[in-house]
C-alpha positions in Angstrom: -15.2 28.0 20.3 -15.3 24.4 19.1 -19.0 24.7 17.9 -18.1 27.9 16.0 -15.2 26.1 14.2 -17.5 23.2 13.2 -20.1 25.5 11.9 -17.6 27.5 9.9 -16.2 24.3 8.5 -19.6 23.1 7.3 -20.3 26.5 5.8 -17.0 26.4 4.0 -18.1 23.0 2.5 -21.5 24.5 1.4 -19.6 27.2 -0.5 -18.3 24.5 -2.8 -21.8 23.4 -3.9 -23.3 24.6 -7.2 -26.2 27.0 -6.7 -29.0 28.6 -8.7 -26.9 31.8 -9.0 -23.8 30.1 -10.5 -24.8 31.3 -14.0 -23.8 34.8 -12.8 -20.2 33.5 -12.1 -19.6 32.4 -15.7 -22.1 33.4 -18.4 -22.8 30.6 -20.9 -20.9 31.0 -24.2 -23.3 31.0 -27.2 -22.0 28.9 -30.0 -23.4 27.7 -33.2 -22.9 23.9 -33.3 -22.5 22.1 -36.6 -24.7 19.2 -37.6 -23.2 15.9 -36.4 -23.7 12.3 -37.2 -25.2 9.9 -34.6 -21.7 8.4 -34.3 -20.3 11.8 -33.5 -23.0 12.3 -30.9 -22.7 8.9 -29.2 -19.1 7.6 -29.7 -16.6 10.2 -30.9 -13.7 8.1 -29.8 -14.6 4.6 -31.0 -12.6 1.5 -29.8 -12.7 -2.1 -31.1 -13.9 -3.4 -27.7 -16.6 -0.9 -27.1 -20.0 -2.3 -26.2 -23.0 -0.6 -27.8 -26.7 -0.7 -26.9 -29.3 0.5 -29.4 -31.3 3.7 -28.8 -34.2 5.3 -30.5 -33.6 7.5 -33.6 -30.5 5.5 -34.6 -28.5 6.6 -31.6 -26.4 4.2 -29.4 -25.4 4.0 -25.8 -21.7 3.0 -25.6 -20.5 1.1 -22.5 -17.1 0.1 -21.1 -16.7 -3.1 -19.0 -15.5 -2.8 -15.4 -13.9 -6.1 -14.4 -13.9 -7.1 -10.7 -11.5 -10.0 -9.7 -13.6 -12.0 -7.3 -14.0 -15.6 -6.2 -17.7 -16.5 -6.7 -20.8 -14.4 -6.5 -20.3 -13.5 -2.8 -16.8 -12.2 -3.3 -16.0 -8.4 -3.5 -13.0 -6.2 -3.9 -11.9 -3.6 -1.4 -10.6 -0.2 -2.6 -10.0 3.2 -1.1 -12.9 5.7 -1.6 -12.6 9.3 -0.8 -9.6 11.6 -0.5 -6.3 10.8 1.1 -6.0 14.4 2.4 -9.0 16.6 2.9 -9.2 20.3 2.9 -9.8 22.2 6.2 -13.5 21.9 7.1 -14.1 19.1 4.6 -13.0 16.0 6.7 -16.7 15.0 7.3 -17.4 15.1 3.5 -14.9 12.8 1.8 -12.4 11.3 4.3 -10.9 8.2 2.8 -12.5 4.9 3.8 -12.5 1.3 2.7 -15.3 0.6 0.1 -16.2 -2.7 -1.5 -17.2 -3.4 -5.1 -18.6 -6.4 -6.9 -20.8 -7.0 -10.0 -23.5 -9.4 -11.2 -22.4 -10.4 -14.7 -20.2 -13.3 -15.8 -19.1 -13.7 -19.4 -21.6 -16.6 -19.7 -24.5 -14.0 -19.1 -23.5 -11.8 -22.0 -25.2 -11.6 -25.4 -23.6 -13.5 -28.3 -22.9 -10.2 -30.1 -20.5 -9.3 -27.2 -18.3 -12.3 -27.9 -14.6 -11.3 -28.2 -15.2 -7.9 -26.5 -13.8 -9.2 -23.1 -10.5 -11.1 -22.5 -11.0 -14.9 -22.7 -8.7 -15.5 -19.7 -11.1 -13.5 -17.4 -13.9 -16.0 -18.0 -13.7 -17.8 -14.7 -12.0 -15.2 -12.5 -13.9 -12.0 -13.0 -17.3 -10.5 -12.9 -18.5 -7.3 -14.6 -20.7 -4.2 -14.5 -20.8 -1.8 -17.5 -20.6 1.9 -17.3 -21.2 4.7 -19.8 -18.2 5.5 -21.8 -19.3 9.1 -21.9 -21.7 11.3 -20.1 -25.3 11.1 -21.5 -25.3 13.5 -24.5 -28.0 15.9 -25.7 -28.6 13.7 -28.7 -29.2 10.6 -26.6 -31.5 12.5 -24.3 -33.6 13.9 -27.1 -33.8 10.4 -28.7 -35.3 8.9 -25.5 -37.3 11.8 -24.0 -38.6 13.5 -27.2 -38.3 10.7 -29.8 -36.4 12.9 -32.2 -32.9 13.2 -33.7 -30.8 16.1 -32.5 -27.5 16.6 -34.2 -26.6 20.3 -33.6 -24.8 20.3 -30.3 -25.7 16.6 -29.9 -22.2 15.7 -28.7 -22.4 18.0 -25.6 -23.3 16.4 -22.3 -26.9 16.9 -21.3 -27.4 19.2 -18.3 -30.1 21.3 -16.6 -31.8 18.0 -15.7 -33.1 17.0 -12.3 -33.0 13.7 -10.5 -36.7 13.2 -11.5 -35.9 13.8 -15.1 -33.2 11.1 -14.9 -35.6 8.6 -13.5 -38.0 9.3 -16.3 -35.1 8.9 -18.8 -34.2 5.5 -17.4 -37.9 4.4 -17.3 -38.4 5.3 -20.9 -35.1 4.0 -22.2 -35.4 0.7 -20.3 -39.0 0.1 -21.5 -38.0 0.8 -25.1 -34.8 -1.3 -24.9 -36.3 -4.3 -23.2 -39.4 -4.3 -25.4 -37.7 -3.8 -28.7 -34.1 -5.2 -28.2 -34.1 -7.5 -25.2 -31.5 -9.8 -26.9 -29.1 -6.9 -26.9 -28.6 -6.9 -23.1 -27.2 -9.5 -20.8 -29.5 -12.0 -19.0 -29.2 -13.9 -15.8 -31.6 -16.8 -15.5 -33.4 -15.3 -18.5 -34.0 -12.0 -16.6 -32.6 -9.1 -18.6 -30.3 -6.4 -17.3 -31.4 -2.8 -17.0 -29.9 0.7 -16.9 -29.7 3.0 -13.9 -27.4 5.6 -12.2 -24.2 4.2 -10.9 -23.7 3.8 -7.1 -21.0 5.9 -5.6 -18.7 2.9 -5.3 -19.4 1.9 -8.9 -18.7 5.4 -10.1 -15.6 6.0 -8.1 -14.0 2.6 -8.8 -14.4 3.2 -12.5 -13.2 6.9 -12.2 -10.1 5.7 -10.4 -9.2 3.4 -13.3 -10.5 0.1 -11.9 -8.1 -2.6 -10.8 -4.8 -0.8 -10.0 -1.9 -2.0 -7.8 -2.2 -0.9 -4.2 1.0 1.1 -4.4 -0.6 3.2 -7.1 -3.8 3.7 -5.1 -2.3 4.7 -1.8 -2.3 8.4 -1.4 -2.9 8.9 -5.1 -6.1 10.9 -5.5 -5.9 11.1 -9.3 -4.0 8.4 -11.3 -2.0 9.9 -14.2 -0.1 8.4 -17.0 3.6 9.3 -17.0 4.2 12.9 -18.1 0.5 13.8 -17.9 -1.4 16.3 -15.7 -5.0 16.4 -14.5 -5.9 18.9 -17.3 -5.2 16.3 -19.9 -8.2 14.3 -18.6 -10.5 16.9 -17.2 -12.3 20.0 -18.5 -12.2 22.7 -15.7 -10.6 26.0 -15.0 -11.0 29.7 -15.8 -10.8 29.3 -19.6 -14.1 27.3 -19.7 -17.5 28.9 -19.4 -19.5 25.9 -20.7 -19.2 22.2 -21.1 -17.2 20.8 -24.0 -18.2 17.8 -26.3 -17.9 14.5 -24.6 -14.5 12.7 -25.2 -12.6 16.0 -25.7 -9.9 14.9 -23.2 -8.0 11.7 -22.6 -9.7 8.6 -21.3 -8.7 6.9 -18.1 -7.2 3.4 -18.0 -10.7 1.8 -18.5 -11.3 3.8 -21.7 -13.9 6.0 -19.9 -14.1 9.7 -20.6 -15.0 12.9 -18.7 -15.2 11.3 -15.2 -13.4 14.5 -14.1 -14.7 17.9 -15.0 -17.0 18.8 -17.9 -20.3 18.3 -16.1 -20.6 16.9 -12.6 -22.6 13.7 -12.4 -25.5 12.4 -10.3 -25.0 9.0 -8.6 -27.4 6.5 -7.1 -28.1 7.1 -3.4 -27.9 10.2 -1.2 -25.1 12.1 0.5 -23.7 10.9 3.9 -20.9 12.1 6.1 -17.8 10.1 6.7 -17.1 9.3 10.4 -14.8 7.1 12.4 -15.6 4.4 15.0 -13.3 2.7 17.4 -12.8 -1.0 17.2 -11.6 -3.7 19.6 -7.9 -3.4 20.2 -7.8 0.4 20.1 -7.9 0.9 16.3 -10.6 2.7 14.3 -12.6 2.2 11.1 -14.1 4.8 8.9 -17.7 4.4 7.7 -20.6 6.4 6.2 -22.9 8.1 8.8 -26.4 6.8 9.2 -28.2 10.0 8.2 -28.7 10.1 4.4 -29.2 13.7 3.2 -29.5 15.3 -0.2 -28.5 14.1 -3.7 -24.9 13.0 -4.2 -22.8 14.5 -7.0 -19.4 13.3 -8.2 -16.6 14.4 -10.6 -16.7 18.2 -10.5 -17.5 20.3 -13.5 -16.1 23.0 -15.9 -16.9 25.5 -13.1 -14.2 24.0 -10.9 -11.2 26.3 -10.4 -8.9 23.8 -8.6 -8.0 20.3 -9.8 -8.8 18.9 -6.3 -12.5 19.7 -7.1 -12.5 17.1 -9.9 -10.7 14.3 -8.0 -12.8 11.0 -8.0 -13.0 11.1 -4.2 -14.7 14.5 -4.0 -18.2 14.3 -2.7 -20.8 17.1 -3.0 -24.3 17.3 -1.7 -27.1 19.1 -3.6 -30.7 19.7 -2.7 -33.6 17.9 -4.2 -35.6 21.1 -4.8 -34.7 24.7 -5.4 -36.6 27.9 -4.8 -37.6 29.9 -7.9 -37.9 33.7 -8.2 -41.7 33.5 -7.8 -41.3 31.6 -4.5 -42.3 28.2 -5.9 -40.0 25.2 -5.7 -38.9 23.0 -8.6 -36.7 19.9 -8.8 -33.0 20.9 -8.6 -31.1 21.2 -11.9 -28.2 23.3 -13.1 -26.2 23.7 -16.3 -23.1 22.1 -14.8 -24.8 18.8 -13.7 -25.5 15.7 -15.8 -25.1 11.9 -15.5 -23.9 8.7 -17.0 -25.4 5.2 -17.1 -24.6 1.8 -15.6 -25.9 -1.5 -16.9 -26.9 -3.6 -13.9 -29.0 -6.6 -12.7 -30.9 -7.7 -9.7 -28.7 -10.0 -7.5 -31.0 -13.0 -7.5 -32.9 -13.0 -10.7 -33.8 -16.7 -10.7 -33.5 -20.1 -9.1 -30.3 -21.1 -10.9 -28.4 -18.0 -9.6 -30.0 -18.5 -6.2 -28.8 -22.1 -5.9 -25.3 -21.1 -7.0 -25.2 -18.4 -4.3 -26.5 -20.9 -1.7 -23.9 -23.5 -2.7 -21.1 -20.9 -2.5 -22.3 -19.8 0.9 -22.1 -23.4 2.1 -18.6 -23.7 0.7 -17.5 -20.5 2.4 -19.0 -21.4 5.7 -18.3 -25.1 5.7 -22.0 -25.7 6.3 -23.2 -29.3 6.4 -26.7 -30.9 6.6 -28.4 -30.7 10.0 -29.2 -34.4 10.1 -27.0 -36.5 12.5 -24.3 -38.7 11.1 -25.6 -42.3 10.7 -22.2 -43.6 11.7 -22.0 -41.5 14.9 -21.1 -43.5 17.9 -23.6 -42.8 20.7 -24.0 -44.0 24.2 -27.2 -44.0 26.2 -27.2 -41.6 29.1 -29.7 -40.7 31.7 -32.1 -37.9 31.0 -30.6 -34.5 31.6 -32.6 -32.7 34.3 -34.4 -29.7 32.8 -34.1 -26.3 34.2 -36.8 -25.3 36.8 -38.3 -22.8 34.4 -38.5 -25.5 31.7 -40.2 -27.8 34.2 -42.8 -25.2 35.0 -43.5 -24.5 31.3 -43.7 -28.2 30.3 -47.2 -29.5 29.7 -48.6 -32.6 31.5 -47.7 -35.8 29.7 -50.5 -37.7 28.0 -50.8 -41.2 29.5 -50.7 -42.7 26.0 -47.9 -40.5 24.7 -44.6 -42.0 23.6 -41.7 -41.2 26.1 -39.5 -38.3 25.0 -36.2 -39.4 23.3 -33.2 -39.3 25.6 -30.0 -37.2 25.2 -27.0 -39.2 24.2 -23.2 -38.9 24.5 -21.4 -38.7 21.1 -17.9 -39.4 20.2 -16.2 -36.3 18.9 -13.4 -36.4 16.3 -10.9 -33.8 17.6 -9.3 -33.5 14.2 -12.6 -33.4 12.4 -14.6 -30.5 10.8 -16.1 -28.4 13.7 -19.4 -28.0 11.9 -19.8 -31.7 11.2 -18.9 -32.6 14.8 -21.4 -30.0 16.0 -24.1 -31.8 14.0 -23.4 -34.9 15.9 -24.1 -33.1 19.2 -27.3 -31.5 17.6 -28.6 -34.9 16.6 -27.9 -36.4 20.0 -29.9 -33.9 22.1 -33.7 -33.7 22.6 -33.8 -30.5 24.6 -35.4 -27.6 22.6 -33.3 -25.2 24.7 -30.0 -26.9 23.8 -31.0 -27.2 20.2 -31.8 -23.5 20.1 -28.4 -22.7 21.6 -26.7 -25.0 19.1 -28.5 -23.3 16.2 -27.0 -19.9 17.3 -23.6 -21.4 17.8 -23.8 -23.1 14.3 -24.6 -19.7 12.7 -21.6 -18.1 14.5 -19.3 -20.9 13.4 -20.5 -20.6 9.8 -19.8 -16.8 9.9 -16.3 -17.4 11.3 -15.6 -20.0 8.6 -16.8 -17.7 5.9 -14.6 -14.8 7.1 -11.6 -17.1 7.4 -12.1 -18.3 3.8 -12.2 -14.7 2.6 -9.1 -13.9 4.7 -7.3 -16.9 3.2 -8.2 -15.6 -0.3 -6.8 -12.1 0.6 -3.7 -13.6 2.1 -3.0 -15.6 -1.1 -3.0 -12.4 -3.2 -0.9 -10.6 -0.6 1.6 -13.5 -0.4 1.9 -13.6 -4.2 2.5 -9.8 -4.4 5.1 -10.1 -1.6 6.9 -13.0 -3.4 7.2 -10.9 -6.6 8.8 -8.1 -4.6 11.2 -10.6 -3.1 12.2 -11.6 -6.6 12.9 -7.9 -7.3 15.1 -7.7 -4.3 17.1 -10.7 -5.5 17.8 -8.7 -8.7 18.9 -5.7 -6.7 21.3 -7.6 -4.5 22.8 -9.4 -7.6 23.2 -6.1 -9.3 25.2 -4.8 -6.3 27.5 -7.8 -6.5 28.0 -7.2 -10.2 28.5 -3.5 -9.7 31.2 -4.0 -7.0 32.9 -6.6 -9.1 33.0 -4.2 -12.0 34.4 -1.5 -9.8 37.1 -3.9 -8.5 38.1 -4.8 -12.1 38.3 -1.2 -13.0 40.4 -0.3 -10.0 42.8 -3.1 -10.8 43.2 -1.8 -14.3 43.9 1.7 -13.1 46.1 0.6 -10.2 48.2 -2.4 -11.4 49.9 -2.7 -8.0 46.7 -2.6 -6.0 47.6 -3.5 -2.4 46.4 -7.1 -1.6 44.7 -5.9 1.6 42.5 -3.5 -0.4 41.7 -6.1 -3.0 40.8 -8.6 -0.3 38.5 -6.0 1.4 36.6 -5.4 -1.8 36.3 -9.1 -2.5 34.8 -9.6 0.9 32.2 -6.9 0.3 31.2 -8.7 -2.9 31.0 -12.0 -1.1 29.0 -10.4 1.7 26.4 -9.3 -0.9 26.4 -12.8 -2.3 25.7 -14.3 1.1 22.8 -11.9 1.5 21.6 -13.1 -1.9 21.7 -16.7 -0.8 19.7 -15.9 2.3 17.1 -13.9 0.3 16.8 -16.7 -2.2 16.0 -19.1 0.7 13.1 -16.7 1.7 12.0 -16.6 -1.9 12.0 -20.4 -2.0 9.8 -20.5 1.2 7.3 -18.3 -0.6 7.3 -20.8 -3.5 6.7 -23.6 -1.1 3.8 -21.7 0.6 2.0 -20.8 -2.6 2.5 -24.3 -4.1 0.3 -25.7 -1.3 -2.7 -23.6 -2.4 -5.2 -25.1 -4.9 -3.7 -24.5 -8.4 -6.9 -22.8 -9.7 -6.9 -20.3 -6.9 -3.3 -19.4 -7.6 -3.9 -19.1 -11.3 -6.7 -16.7 -10.7 -4.7 -14.5 -8.5 -1.7 -14.5 -10.9 -4.1 -13.4 -13.6 -5.3 -10.6 -11.4 -1.8 -9.4 -10.8 -0.8 -9.7 -14.4 -3.7 -7.4 -15.4 -3.0 -4.9 -12.5 0.6 -4.5 -13.8 -0.3 -4.2 -17.4 1.6 -0.9 -18.0 4.6 -0.5 -20.3 6.9 1.3 -17.9 9.9 -0.3 -16.2 8.1 -1.0 -12.9 5.3 -2.9 -14.6 7.6 -4.7 -17.0 9.8 -5.9 -14.2 6.8 -6.9 -12.0 5.3 -9.0 -14.8 8.7 -10.7 -15.5 9.1 -11.6 -11.8 5.4 -12.8 -11.7 5.9 -15.1 -14.6 9.1 -16.4 -13.1 7.5 -17.1 -9.8 4.5 -18.9 -11.5 7.0 -21.2 -13.2 8.9 -21.9 -9.9 5.6 -22.7 -8.2 4.6 -25.1 -10.9 8.1 -26.7 -10.7 7.7 -27.1 -6.9 4.4 -28.8 -7.3 5.8 -31.4 -9.7 9.4 -31.7 -8.6 9.5 -30.4 -5.0 10.9 -27.2 -3.6 14.2 -28.8 -2.6 15.1 -29.3 -6.2 14.6 -25.7 -7.0 18.3 -24.6 -6.9 19.7 -21.1 -6.6 20.9 -21.2 -10.1 17.5 -22.1 -11.4 15.9 -19.2 -9.5 18.6 -16.7 -10.6 18.6 -17.7 -14.2 14.9 -17.0 -14.6 14.8 -13.7 -12.6 18.2 -12.3 -13.8 18.7 -13.3 -17.4 21.8 -11.1 -17.9 24.6 -13.6 -18.8 27.4 -11.5 -17.2 25.6 -11.3 -13.9 24.8 -15.0 -13.9 28.4 -15.9 -14.7 29.6 -13.8 -11.8 27.1 -15.5 -9.4 28.2 -18.9 -10.5 31.9 -18.0 -9.9 31.0 -16.6 -6.4 29.0 -19.7 -5.6 32.0 -21.9 -6.4 34.3 -19.7 -4.3 31.9 -19.8 -1.3 31.6 -23.6 -1.5 35.3 -24.0 -1.9 35.9 -22.0 1.3 33.2 -24.1 3.1 34.9 -27.2 1.9 38.2 -26.2 3.6 
């Protein structure tokens, strides 16, 4: 029975795949397309910060930057990939899992013509990759593959192309671009960038809108602006029987169009199932299965009938070849499947980047030189007796050979750096077996140090986010004080002879909220103290990341940014003046600027202190 259920589930998944007979489902609508300009075919929704690459025949390839907030070249960002809730029979296809994303380019690697296209404050705290603003259009395809200008229908996404066709497109375009316009692309160590298909992680991170707050990402399979629905961003449903011109719907938060619907899109790499593994402690982790199958397709198409089929986390597997009516096989293609480009680079293009990566790896792991410390205090000790197997393997000593160096006892600094102290031991032993064991232990220690450094970096961001929410809770408690006080005043107006016991009861409720506010403010101050002890540059980079994550204009984002700026000011004050001098009034004045509320809090503070004095 279990086997039957699994088979039926897999078959249900296969029914979602496009097939050679899909044309019978929705016949293509014949339209007479008007002649268009190259701009209409390549960038129908221009923006001031678009990045354009030249193409043959006067066409352009328009890109949008995808910024990744990372520390160094070895840093990456975790984000949820897949669906928070999968349909029955689809759990193996797109179960949500943790994915990681990074990018090769820094602003210093970009062409001079791109100056001003990226925010200046991201220069030291972000890396980038660049993704196509639109799906590859028919005009762009014809310019590269046929060397001719196509304007009629040129703004429609190209489809009916196979994976092999795409590889030929990238080969031809890269050769033309790098041979004729190499200065138009970024370079790392003088090695130019190149275009390719996006990886699944690159595609899905961009499709989800890039750097979004975690509370937006959790259980949110399609991020919508307020008052919007999926149909505002995606072309799908029964009223469509063919693709629409690129850019016909709204862009996502990155300014990228049509990542949902219109035509589905090939990505780099093959399809793999999502499975779960148990980990130490009884938990589990989701990962991609080891068997890589057919081609991987993302985004859904105009043929989709349900909005879930165009969610970014949806994963579809298609075959590499398809059988024709005459029995032959040709590379798979269909009228609902296209692609978009990514501008990428090799990870280690030259010596300068390689040295930067090695230096960063040393900083992450706390690695030190393997030579023994000159100042290490050593004490001569008798030779350590070798193990029997070592004695058997040891060659006979040459009569004129110099005696082997002796092992020594070193003085270990118990408060010192573990790797540095390990080097003392390494330099004080002559046994090749001990040295080999110490080499393995050194590598383990370096890995542990690197993971702890990354954990510390993640904890800093988490602590900052938590501190901002603590500031929000202070506002909420203060508002309750103000609201109760307003109610008391209103009651006293309506009931001039309000019983003293009732008035006292209401005042006590107000004072109770005030006491909670004082306690919460102390917790907030502890967060200020904790963050103030981190390196200022690290804190500034994380504050920048949060500021950009909460860039919206709605009330939540506005409040978050206000609290973030207030907290940043309090941290800077604590660094220079000390946390003890950060008074309650200073905290409240910056977080709760309403004069009436602050006036009430000052009155309550005096009343509390007066009672304590008695």
